[in-house]
N, C-alpha and C positions, 0 to 999 in steps of 0.2 A: 624642863630644860631651859636654861637661861638663853635669852635671845642673843644672837651674835651681831655685833655692830657692823653696819654696812659702811665700808670705807669708800669715799669718793676718789676721784682721780688725784694723782700726786701733784700738788701745787708747788713743789720745791723748784728752785732755780734750775737744778739738774735733777729731773724726775727719775725715779727708779723705774726700770723696765718692768711693767706689771702685766703686759699682754703675753699670752702664750706664744711660744717660739714660732708657731705657724700662722700667727695673726695676719701677716701680710702675704702669706703664701696661699691663703684660701681663695679658691675661685668662686666659692659659694659661701654665704653666711646666712644664719637664721635670723629672721626678723623677730620682733617682740612676740608675735603670735606663733612662732615656731616654723613658719613657712620658709622653705629654701628659696633664696633670691639668686638669680643668675647674674653674671656680669652684664649681659646684654640689657636686662631689665633695670639693673642698677643705674645705668647711664641716664635713665629718665630723671634721676634726682639731681643731675648736674645742671646748673643754670644754663640757659640757651646760648649765652654769649661765650661760654667756655667750651673747649674741645673735649671730646671723650678721651682722647689720648694725645700726647705731644710726641711727635716723631722727629727728633732733631739730633744733630751730633752732640748737643749739650745734654741729651738724655742718656747719661751713662751711670754705671755703678762702679764704685771704686775697684772692685775685684777685676773689672774689665780693663782698667788702666794701670794696674800695678806693674805689669810686664813693660809697658811703655815707659813708665816712670823709672823702672830699674835700668832700662837701656837708654835713659836720657832723651827719650822722645819728648816733644813739647818743651824742650830746653835748648836755648841758644848758648852754647859753650863759647865764650869769647876767646879769640886767639890773641896772640901778642900784638898784632897790628891793630886789632879792634880796641884793645886796652890802650894802646899808644894813642889812638885817635881820640879816645875819651880824655886821656890825660892832657893832650895838646889843647883840646877845646876848653878844658877846665882851667888850664894855665892862662889862656887868652882871656877867658871870662873874668878871672881875678885881676889880671893886669889892666884890663880896661875899666875896672872899678864898677862893674854892673852890680846893682843890688839883686838879691835873690828873687824878689817879686817880678823883676824884669826878665827872668829866664825865658828864652824863646829859641826856636829853631834857627832864627837869624843870628843871634849872638852866641849860639852854641852849635856851630856847624859840624855835622857828622856826614860828610859826603858819601861815604861807603857804608858805614854801620847804620846810618839813619835809614837807608833804604831797606836794610834787613829788618830793622825794628818796625817800620811801617808795614812791611809784609807780614811780620810775625803778629802784629796787632789784629790782623784779620782772623786769627785763631779765636779771638774773643767772641765774634759773632758767627763765623763760618765753621768753627771747629768745636773743640771740647769746652771752650769758654775760659781757659787759663793757659798760662805758659810761665816758664822761668827763664831768667838770664843768669848764667853762672860764669865764674872765672875772675871776678874782682877779688882783691885782697885788701879789705878795709884797714888793716894794720899798716899798710904802706902810706896812708894818707892822714892828713889832719882832720879834725872834726868838720871843719868848713869844707875842705876838699871832698870828703865823702858825700856831703849833702849836695854840693855843686854837681858832682858826677851823677848822683842819683837823680837830681832834678833835670839835668840835661838829657840823660838817657830817656827818662820817662816822658819828656816833652815830645818825643817822637811817637808816643802812644796816645797821649792826651795833652794838648797845650794849655788847657784851663785847669786850674787847681782850686779845690774847695776849702773854705774856712771850716775847721773842724770843731770849733767851739765859739762861745760868745766873746772870748778874748781876741779872736782873730788868729789863733794858731793854725798855720797852714800845713804843718806836719806834726805828728804826734809820736813821741817816744814810748813804745810799749815795752816796759821792763818792770821788774819787781823792785820798787824803791826801798823796800824794807820797813822795819818798825821804828827806825829813828825819827823820821818825819811823821810817823803814824803810830804812836804808842798804843792807841786804843783799837788798832786793827780794823779801821773803818774805811780804808782806801778802796777805791773802785777797781774793778777787774783789770783795766789796762795797766794798772800800777802795782798789781799783786801777782801771785803765782797760782791762782786758783784756776780750775777748769772753767771754760766758757762754753755754754750751750750754743747750738747753731742759731745764727741770726744774720741779718743783713745790715749794712751801713747806709749812709747817704752818698749818692753819687752812682754813676753807671759803671765806673771802673775803680778798683782798689789796687794799690801797690804796697808791698812790704819789702824793705831792704834790711837784710840781716847783718848786724854788726857783731853779734855774738850768739852762741847757742848755749842752752842750759846744760848743766851737768847730767841731768836726766829729765825725760819728759819734754813738754813744750812743743809737741808736734802741732803743726798747722793742719787744719782739717777743712776740706772742701766737700760739698755735696750738691748734687744737681737738683735744682728746683723742679725741672721737668720730670725727673725720675720720681721724686717724692710726690708730685702732683699725680702722676700716672698710677702710682701704687695706692694712694688714698682714694682716687677716683674709682679704681677697680674694686676695692674692698669695702670702703666706707664712703660712698659718694655723697651722702648727706653732709659729711664734714666739709666738702667743697662748697656746698651751699652756705654753710655756717661761716667758713673762712672768708667768703666773699660778701658777707652781709656787713653793713655799717654799724655793728653792734659791739665793737671792741673798744673799751675805754682805756686809752693810753694815759697813764699818770704823768703829769708834768711837774710833780714834786715841788709844789709851792709857787709855781708860776701862774700867770693868768692867761687864759682860763685854766682852771685846775686840772682839766683833762680834755682830751679830744676823742671823738668817736669816728672811727673809720674802719674799712675792711682791712684784712691782711693780704688778700690775694686779689689780683686784677686781671681781666682778660685783655688781650691786645687784638687789633684788627686782623693780624695774621695768625690768629688762633694759637698764640703762646699764652703763658701765664707769668705774671710778675708777682713775686712774694716780697713783702717789705714789713719787717717786724723785728722785735727782740723781746725776750721774756721779761727783762727787768721792768719796763714801764707797764707791763701787763699783769705781772704777779708780784713784783718786788723781789728783793733778795736781802741777805744779811746786812749789806752795806746801804741798801736803799729800801727800807720797809715801805710797803705800799701805803699811800695816804689813806687815812680812815674816812675821809669825807667824800670819796668818789665811789661810783658803783663797783662792786666786786664782780669778778668773772664768774658766771654760772658754771656748773659742773660740766655741761656739754661743751662749753668753750674751752675749758681746761683740757678735756679729752682731745679736742681737735688740736690744740697747741702741743700736747704731748705726742699725738700721732705724727706731727711734723718732726719733732725732735727724734722720735724713735726710728722713723723711716730714714731721716737724714743720717743718723748714726749707723744704720744698717748698710747704707750705700756709700758711706764716706770714703774719701781718699785721704790718707794721712801722709804727711811728709815733714821731715825735720830740716828746716832751712839751715844750711851751713853758712858761716861768715862769708859775705860777698854775694850770696844768692839774692836775687830779686824775684819775687813772686807777684804776678799780675793776674787779676781775674775780673770777669764780668759780674758785677754785683747784682745785676738784674736777672742773671741766669743761674747763679750759684750762691748758696749759703756758705758761711764759714764758722768755725769754732776753733777751739784749741784744747789740748789736754793740759792737766796740771803739770807743774814742773818744779824742780829743785835746782837752785844755783849752787855753785861752790865759789871759793875765792878766785879760782882761775877761770871758771866757765860760767858766764852770766848771759842769760837770754836778753837780747836787746834788738828790737826791730823798730824801724822808722816807717810810719804809715803816711801815705798820700791818698787823697781823694782826687780822682782825675775825671775829666769829661772827654769822652771819645765820641765824636759825632756819629760814627757808624753804629756804635752800640745803641745810642739813643734812637737812631732811625729804625733799627730792628726791634727795639724794645721801647716804644714811646712811653714817656713818663705819665702816669695817671694824674688826672687833675687834682686828686686828693693829696698827692705827694709834691705837687709843684711848689707850694710855699716853702716846704722844707728844702727842696733842691735849690730854689732861687736864693734862699737865705745863705746857702753854702757857696754858691757859684757866682751870684751877682753881687760882687763886693767892691766895685769901683768906688774909690773915695773912702772906703772903710779901713780901719787899721788892720795891719797884718803883722803877725809875729812868726819868726823863723828860728826857734830855739835850737842851738847847736848841741844841746845835751838835755837830759830829762829835767823837767820841772819837779821840784821836791817840796814845794810849799804845801803845808797841810790843808789849807782851805781849797787849794786847787785839786789835789789828788783825792779828796774826800767828798767834794760837792756831789749832791744827788741830781742837780738840775741839768747838768750838761748831758747831751745825748750822744756825744762822740764816742761811740764804741762801748758804752756802758750797757752791755747786752743783758 
């Protein structure tokens, strides 16, 4: 009988679910020698700095929140007076000639709505880790006014904004720019319509403002890092050990040094866990093949990476942002991804992303020292150039570059 090839874990950018359906339901699993291991004994494999479980409001499953989402919980529905307050502040900001980089609470006063937003921001650390603001109509405003309103509103959530690439872009337009600027179909995920696996960005707080929704698909997906951690710790605790080891080679795609080694998951003093990663620099994808001169990921690392993706998918909350919706989440507590989408002539997905710094979030989730250089590069930008594009950049060299890390998951 011919021997059957043994297939390793799926190294694709979007891995196929290869685990049995009850993989994450098992309270017991069999070790290599066939012995049954119990959850209590499994926790001995978890590194001592990490909790056995994380019990926080951010430890949710999407199925638990669907009812709240359906009934607009965790959503601030702007009323007419609140919209008028935003419009008044925007008009004054423009009339006073302030540049976008000078946006602050002082020159964009929201005496009533601002207090609501600051209270709502506590949801990032004390609640489920995200919220939405609904009720704007972007078609009423010019491109510049839309961005001014967006910046002004989010200033009450986080006053500092991060540079999202080496060019100094302070906001990023996430939209499918099509094949005209990219005839070879090599554009990176933020500028295409492909599915994106779960990942995290740079910064403690992320915001998206929807200017348009796709004809079909394009749902934004959030997943709790605490829930994924708890599930993996209960079923495959040795993967927590692996995820927390500094043995992960992140491809820098031609930059120097060619790669960096660091963990994916970090403990906090208050017994939380911070996960920071994306699959693209770890495995590559069609638009960014992994560099050949750096260490490849061993099979057990790929299994751990896939376990994160599969668990996040299992517990994800999906939502389709309507034009005018603003979604904000704690990037240190939640992962995000998106489904593939199709645009039409009338309906085109277009989101504007901000990286924000919220002091309360960083207090509750201290930035690990391994991530500080990346954070400082984004947020310590006094005297460095800033760009505030009012519409998507369609230059081929920009949308196809492999080196930038801004959301190229």
